[in-house]
BAPA-323802 format. One record per residue (C-alpha): residue in three letters; x, y, z. Coordinates in Angstrom, 2 decimals. Layout:
REM BAPA-323802
Ala	X	Y	Z
...
END
This chain:
REM BAPA-323802
Met	0.00	0.00	0.00
Arg	2.82	2.38	0.94
Arg	4.52	1.79	-2.43
Val	1.27	2.62	-4.31
Val	0.92	5.88	-2.36
Leu	4.55	6.84	-3.10
Val	4.13	6.11	-6.83
Ala	0.91	8.16	-6.93
Leu	2.58	11.09	-5.13
Ser	5.53	10.94	-7.54
Leu	3.19	11.09	-10.54
Val	1.26	14.04	-9.09
Thr	4.54	15.86	-8.47
Leu	5.91	15.18	-11.97
Leu	2.72	15.70	-13.99
Pro	2.94	19.52	-14.17
Ala	6.53	19.42	-15.45
Leu	5.76	16.71	-18.00
Thr	2.66	18.52	-19.21
Ala	4.54	21.83	-19.60
Ala	7.39	20.09	-21.46
Arg	4.88	18.50	-23.87
Ala	3.20	21.87	-24.40
Glu	6.46	23.51	-25.55
Asn	6.13	21.67	-28.89
Leu	2.57	22.82	-29.64
Asp	1.31	25.89	-31.46
Pro	-0.08	28.73	-29.26
Glu	-3.73	27.69	-29.31
Glu	-2.90	24.04	-28.64
Arg	-0.56	25.12	-25.82
Tyr	-3.37	26.96	-24.15
Ser	-5.92	24.19	-24.47
Tyr	-3.44	21.48	-23.47
Gly	-3.94	22.03	-19.78
Arg	-3.82	24.11	-16.66
Tyr	-0.13	23.42	-16.07
Thr	0.92	25.44	-19.12
Thr	0.59	28.71	-17.23
Arg	3.10	30.44	-19.49
Tyr	0.47	30.21	-22.22
Ser	-2.85	30.13	-20.36
Gly	-2.07	33.20	-18.31
Gly	-2.18	31.30	-15.03
Ala	-5.00	30.81	-12.62
Ser	-7.41	33.63	-11.96
Pro	-7.24	35.19	-8.53
Ile	-11.07	35.27	-8.77
Ala	-12.60	31.86	-9.39
Arg	-15.40	31.39	-11.93
Ser	-18.59	30.14	-10.31
Ser	-22.32	29.62	-10.81
Val	-24.35	32.07	-8.72
Ser	-27.88	33.28	-8.10
Phe	-28.51	36.49	-10.01
Asp	-31.08	39.20	-10.73
Ala	-33.95	37.43	-12.52
Ser	-34.85	40.54	-14.55
Tyr	-32.05	39.84	-17.06
Ala	-32.75	37.47	-19.95
Pro	-30.57	34.38	-20.46
Gly	-27.61	35.15	-22.72
Thr	-27.20	38.70	-21.34
Ile	-23.76	39.76	-20.16
Val	-23.80	42.06	-17.13
Val	-20.52	43.79	-16.25
Asn	-20.34	45.28	-12.76
Thr	-17.24	47.48	-12.79
Ser	-17.37	48.32	-9.07
Glu	-17.43	44.60	-8.19
Arg	-14.91	43.81	-10.96
Arg	-17.10	40.91	-12.01
Leu	-18.77	39.88	-15.25
Tyr	-21.97	37.81	-15.17
Leu	-23.33	35.69	-17.99
Val	-27.02	35.06	-17.33
Thr	-27.68	31.36	-17.92
Gly	-31.30	31.07	-16.81
Pro	-33.94	32.77	-14.69
Gly	-32.12	33.95	-11.55
Gln	-28.86	32.16	-12.50
Ala	-25.52	33.30	-13.89
Ile	-21.88	32.37	-14.27
Arg	-19.67	34.89	-12.46
Tyr	-16.17	35.68	-13.76
Gly	-13.43	37.90	-12.36
Ile	-12.39	40.77	-14.63
Gly	-9.99	43.68	-14.85
Val	-11.66	47.02	-15.58
Gly	-10.81	50.53	-16.74
Arg	-8.61	52.64	-14.51
Asp	-9.78	56.03	-13.23
Gly	-10.94	58.18	-16.11
Phe	-11.52	55.16	-18.39
Arg	-14.54	53.51	-16.76
Trp	-17.85	53.68	-18.57
Ala	-21.41	52.40	-18.30
Gly	-24.19	51.71	-20.77
Val	-25.92	49.08	-22.87
Thr	-24.38	47.63	-26.02
Ala	-24.09	44.27	-27.78
Val	-21.39	41.84	-28.85
Ser	-20.76	42.92	-32.44
Ala	-17.99	40.44	-33.33
Lys	-15.94	37.59	-31.89
Lys	-12.32	36.76	-32.72
Glu	-9.95	33.95	-31.76
Trp	-6.36	35.03	-31.11
Pro	-7.23	38.58	-32.25
Thr	-4.86	41.08	-33.80
Trp	-4.33	44.14	-31.60
Thr	-4.25	47.60	-33.16
Pro	-3.80	50.15	-30.36
Pro	-5.84	53.30	-31.06
Ala	-3.93	56.51	-31.86
Gln	-4.81	58.10	-28.49
Met	-3.40	55.07	-26.63
Arg	-0.21	55.22	-28.70
Arg	0.12	58.92	-27.83
Arg	-0.15	58.06	-24.12
Gln	2.27	55.13	-24.48
Pro	4.70	55.95	-27.33
Gly	6.43	52.53	-27.28
Leu	3.34	50.62	-28.41
Pro	3.39	48.95	-31.83
Ala	1.03	50.10	-34.58
Met	-0.27	46.51	-34.81
Met	0.42	43.18	-33.15
Lys	-0.66	39.83	-34.58
Gly	-2.60	37.46	-32.34
Gly	-0.67	35.00	-30.22
Ile	0.56	34.27	-26.74
Asp	2.32	37.63	-26.34
Asn	-0.63	39.70	-27.57
Pro	-2.33	41.73	-24.78
Leu	-5.80	40.73	-26.09
Gly	-5.13	37.13	-25.18
Ala	-6.84	34.07	-26.61
Arg	-10.26	35.56	-27.48
Ala	-12.01	38.90	-27.87
Met	-15.65	39.94	-28.03
Tyr	-16.07	43.39	-29.56
Leu	-18.65	45.72	-28.03
Gly	-20.86	47.61	-30.48
Ser	-18.99	50.06	-32.69
Ser	-16.72	51.18	-29.83
Leu	-13.04	50.43	-29.32
Tyr	-13.95	48.41	-26.22
Arg	-13.76	44.64	-25.91
Ile	-14.10	41.82	-23.47
His	-10.82	40.02	-24.01
Gly	-8.27	37.64	-22.59
Ser	-5.03	38.73	-21.01
Asn	-1.46	37.55	-20.74
Glu	-1.33	39.36	-17.36
Pro	-3.58	37.33	-15.02
Glu	-2.39	39.37	-12.07
Thr	-4.46	42.32	-13.40
Ile	-7.75	40.46	-12.92
Gly	-9.63	42.23	-10.13
Gln	-7.70	45.45	-10.80
Ala	-8.56	48.76	-12.48
Val	-5.76	49.03	-15.05
Ser	-7.18	49.01	-18.60
Ser	-8.15	51.78	-21.00
Gly	-11.81	50.79	-20.77
Cys	-11.78	47.17	-21.96
Phe	-12.69	44.26	-19.71
Arg	-9.89	41.75	-19.17
Met	-10.31	38.10	-18.23
Thr	-7.89	35.21	-17.85
Asn	-7.47	33.31	-21.10
Glu	-9.17	30.29	-19.53
Asp	-12.23	32.35	-18.56
Val	-12.46	34.30	-21.82
Ile	-12.44	31.05	-23.82
Asp	-15.24	29.71	-21.61
Leu	-17.28	32.90	-22.08
Tyr	-16.53	33.08	-25.83
Asp	-17.88	29.56	-26.34
Arg	-21.13	30.45	-24.54
Val	-21.87	33.88	-26.07
Arg	-23.33	34.66	-29.48
Val	-22.79	37.73	-31.66
Gly	-25.67	40.09	-30.88
Ala	-25.75	39.23	-27.16
Lys	-26.84	42.17	-25.00
Val	-24.14	43.64	-22.76
Val	-25.08	45.81	-19.77
Val	-22.19	47.70	-18.17
Leu	-22.86	49.01	-14.66
Arg	-20.68	51.25	-12.52
END
């Protein structure tokens, strides 16, 4: 019995290293989906765990409700039910509220920083192709005709923080989960 326990403990200890080594040979999307131990690619674990919660029954299923003061995003799944995700929100002067809709969805999106952002941060590139180093992360859902998005992040430590220029950041793991559940045209309610 003792030998079985030692073998099991050895496998549990080695599994993360073996999984990460296997992931090194995959393309970026495969690296992310390969498993939770590939934190270099998945953006690591969220400091705010995704969970199913009771929620305001006045919102229709499929609605996304962003509560910037809570730093949480809710996807309404049924009457009085939602999935709650941790998010990063806009820093002071960049927070906003209103009602919009998901106008487009992109996997591994290209990032084109707007001119005003490039003026504030002169070192930014004019354009960056999608991939593991891209600040938009694994997925993006574009909001109306604005420059704002719900997107992944390669900086999981910013989840729960107010650091963006108005977009809503999620871990790559959470944004992929949300992306797979949301349709283009979904209503998005942003609350302060």
